C-alpha positions as CSV (number, residue, x, y, z in Angstrom):
1,X,60.7,-74.3,59.5
2,X,58.3,-71.9,59.1
3,X,60.0,-70.0,56.0
4,X,60.2,-73.5,54.0
5,X,56.5,-74.1,54.6
6,X,55.6,-70.5,53.3
7,X,57.6,-70.8,50.3
8,X,55.9,-74.0,49.7
9,X,52.6,-72.5,50.4
10,X,52.9,-69.4,48.3
11,X,54.4,-71.6,45.4
12,X,51.5,-74.0,45.4
13,X,49.4,-71.5,45.8
14,X,50.8,-69.6,42.5
15,X,50.4,-72.7,40.1
16,X,47.3,-73.1,41.6
17,X,46.3,-70.3,40.4
18,X,47.7,-70.5,37.0
19,X,45.8,-73.8,36.6
20,X,42.6,-72.0,37.5
21,X,43.2,-69.6,34.5
22,X,42.4,-72.5,31.8
23,X,38.8,-72.3,33.2
24,X,37.8,-70.2,30.9
25,X,38.4,-73.1,28.4
26,X,37.9,-75.9,30.2
27,X,34.7,-75.1,32.1
28,X,33.3,-75.3,28.4
29,X,34.7,-78.6,27.7
30,X,34.3,-80.4,31.2
31,X,31.2,-78.7,32.7
32,X,28.6,-78.0,30.1
33,X,27.1,-80.9,28.4
34,X,26.6,-81.5,25.3
35,X,30.3,-80.6,24.4
36,X,29.5,-78.8,21.3
37,X,31.8,-78.0,18.4
38,X,31.9,-74.3,19.4
39,X,33.1,-74.9,22.7
40,X,35.8,-77.0,21.4
41,X,36.4,-74.7,18.8
42,X,36.8,-72.0,21.7
43,X,39.2,-73.8,23.9
44,X,41.4,-74.8,21.2
45,X,41.3,-70.9,20.1
46,X,42.6,-70.6,24.0
47,X,45.3,-73.0,23.8
48,X,46.7,-72.0,20.5
49,X,47.2,-68.5,22.3
50,X,49.0,-70.1,24.9
51,X,51.0,-72.0,22.4
52,X,52.1,-68.6,20.5
53,X,53.0,-67.1,23.8
54,X,56.4,-66.0,25.0
55,X,59.0,-68.7,26.5
56,X,60.0,-66.4,29.1
57,X,56.5,-67.4,30.9
58,X,57.7,-71.0,30.7
59,X,61.0,-70.1,31.9
60,X,59.7,-68.4,34.5
61,X,57.1,-71.2,35.3
62,X,60.2,-73.4,35.5
63,X,62.3,-71.4,38.2
64,X,59.1,-71.1,40.3
65,X,58.3,-75.0,40.2
66,X,62.3,-75.7,41.1
67,X,62.1,-73.2,43.9
68,X,58.9,-75.1,45.5
69,X,60.5,-78.5,44.6
70,X,63.8,-77.9,46.2
71,X,62.1,-76.3,49.4
72,X,59.9,-79.4,49.8
73,X,63.2,-81.7,49.0
74,X,65.1,-79.3,51.6
75,X,62.6,-80.0,54.6
76,X,63.0,-83.9,54.1
77,X,66.3,-83.4,55.0
78,X,65.7,-83.0,58.8
79,X,64.3,-87.0,58.6
80,X,61.7,-86.0,61.1
81,X,58.4,-87.8,61.3
82,X,56.5,-85.0,60.5
83,X,58.4,-84.1,57.5
84,X,58.2,-87.5,56.3
85,X,55.2,-88.2,56.2
86,X,53.8,-84.6,55.1
87,X,56.3,-83.7,53.4
88,X,56.8,-86.9,51.8
89,X,53.0,-86.6,50.3
90,X,53.3,-83.4,49.5
91,X,56.9,-83.8,46.9
92,X,54.8,-87.3,45.2
93,X,51.8,-84.8,44.4
94,X,54.2,-82.2,43.5
95,X,56.2,-84.3,41.4
96,X,53.4,-85.9,40.0
97,X,51.9,-83.0,38.8
98,X,54.8,-82.2,36.8
99,X,55.6,-85.1,34.8
100,X,51.9,-84.7,34.1
101,X,52.7,-81.5,32.7
102,X,55.5,-81.9,31.2
103,X,55.0,-85.4,29.4
104,X,50.8,-85.3,28.4
105,X,50.0,-81.2,28.8
106,X,53.3,-79.0,27.3
107,X,53.6,-81.6,24.4
108,X,50.2,-81.7,23.3
109,X,49.6,-77.9,23.5
110,X,53.0,-77.2,21.1
111,X,52.6,-79.8,18.9
112,X,48.8,-79.7,18.2
113,X,47.5,-76.0,18.6
114,X,50.6,-73.7,17.5
115,X,48.2,-73.5,14.3
116,X,45.1,-73.8,13.9
117,X,42.7,-74.8,10.6
118,X,40.6,-71.8,9.2
119,X,37.4,-72.6,10.7
120,X,33.8,-71.1,11.8
121,X,33.0,-71.6,15.6
122,X,30.2,-74.6,13.9
123,X,32.4,-76.4,11.6
124,X,33.0,-79.4,12.7
125,X,35.7,-79.6,14.8
126,X,38.9,-82.4,13.9
127,X,39.1,-85.6,15.8
128,X,42.4,-85.1,16.7
129,X,42.0,-81.5,18.3
130,X,38.7,-82.8,19.9
131,X,40.8,-85.6,21.7
132,X,43.4,-83.5,22.6
133,X,41.3,-80.1,23.7
134,X,39.3,-83.1,26.3
135,X,42.6,-84.4,27.6
136,X,43.7,-81.1,28.3
137,X,41.1,-80.6,30.4
138,X,41.3,-83.6,32.3
139,X,44.7,-83.4,32.9
140,X,44.7,-79.5,34.0
141,X,41.6,-81.1,36.7
142,X,43.9,-83.8,38.0
143,X,46.8,-81.2,38.3
144,X,44.7,-78.8,40.5
145,X,43.9,-81.6,42.4
146,X,46.8,-82.7,43.3
147,X,48.4,-79.4,43.9
148,X,45.2,-78.9,46.2
149,X,46.3,-81.9,48.3
150,X,49.8,-80.2,48.5
151,X,48.3,-77.2,50.7
152,X,45.9,-79.8,52.7
153,X,49.2,-81.6,53.0
154,X,50.9,-78.5,54.4
155,X,48.2,-77.0,56.7
156,X,48.3,-80.8,58.0
157,X,51.9,-80.1,59.0
158,X,51.2,-77.2,60.4
159,X,48.3,-78.1,62.6
160,X,50.5,-81.3,64.0
161,X,53.6,-78.6,64.6
162,X,51.1,-76.4,66.8
163,X,49.6,-78.9,68.5
164,X,53.2,-80.8,69.7
165,X,53.9,-77.3,70.4
166,X,51.5,-76.9,72.9
167,X,51.8,-80.0,74.5
168,X,55.4,-79.2,75.6
169,X,54.7,-75.8,76.8
170,X,52.1,-77.7,79.2
171,X,54.3,-80.3,80.1
172,X,57.2,-77.9,80.7
173,X,54.7,-75.7,82.9
174,X,53.6,-78.7,85.0
175,X,57.6,-79.2,85.3
176,X,57.8,-76.0,86.3
177,X,55.1,-75.8,89.0
178,X,56.0,-79.3,91.4
179,X,59.2,-77.8,92.4
180,X,57.4,-74.5,93.3
181,X,54.9,-76.4,95.4
182,X,57.6,-78.7,97.2
183,X,59.1,-75.1,98.3
184,X,56.0,-73.4,99.4
185,X,55.5,-76.6,101.3
186,X,58.7,-76.9,103.2
187,X,58.5,-73.0,104.0
188,X,55.2,-73.7,105.9
189,X,57.1,-76.8,108.1
190,X,58.3,-75.0,111.1
191,X,61.8,-76.1,112.6
192,X,61.3,-78.2,115.9
193,X,64.2,-78.2,118.0
194,X,64.8,-79.9,121.1
195,X,67.6,-77.9,123.7
196,X,68.8,-79.5,126.7
197,X,69.1,-76.8,128.7
198,X,65.3,-76.3,128.2
199,X,64.0,-79.8,128.5
200,X,66.0,-80.5,132.1
201,X,64.3,-77.5,133.5
202,X,61.3,-78.8,133.1
203,X,61.7,-82.1,133.9
204,X,63.0,-80.9,137.7
205,X,60.4,-79.1,138.5
206,X,57.7,-82.1,137.7
207,X,60.1,-84.3,140.0
208,X,60.0,-81.8,142.5
209,X,56.3,-81.3,142.7
210,X,55.9,-85.3,142.9
């Protein structure tokens, strides 16, 4: 169980770090106001570099995503309440991120940013590129929040399982203490036996004295 959680956390953290690299471009379009054509051209140039990158990077990212999704689905096979709740939420967020990236992010990058028109930074950016650049920044932010939610759910699962283990250890300790106390109380109780050869002489002595 610990190994599966570690794999999910490592995969999610890696993907979250990969999304964080887009901050170079997204910070210019999401968090700076007003959004100028210069900012948009810089962001578009960044995504153009990604579109022209080696295809092996995508294969590696796909393998990492498959590893993470398989590990979460594997945990669901235990059919435990904690797994269904925490891993169910994790697979929903993880799957939403994957679907959004496959349907919205990657198609826009490869279709619109593979080739950019010759331009200067001060030139007006075409409306198509402007909308696509802003949408990419928004999608990256949504995916980052979703992956952060996966980490939060896995942390909550770890905390819940730790609390259950501590409670089980406490109950087992209490159950072990009860028989031990019973044995001690029985050991302190003296065994009293009444024998006829000791009682009859005492009675005879009292009768003679009277």
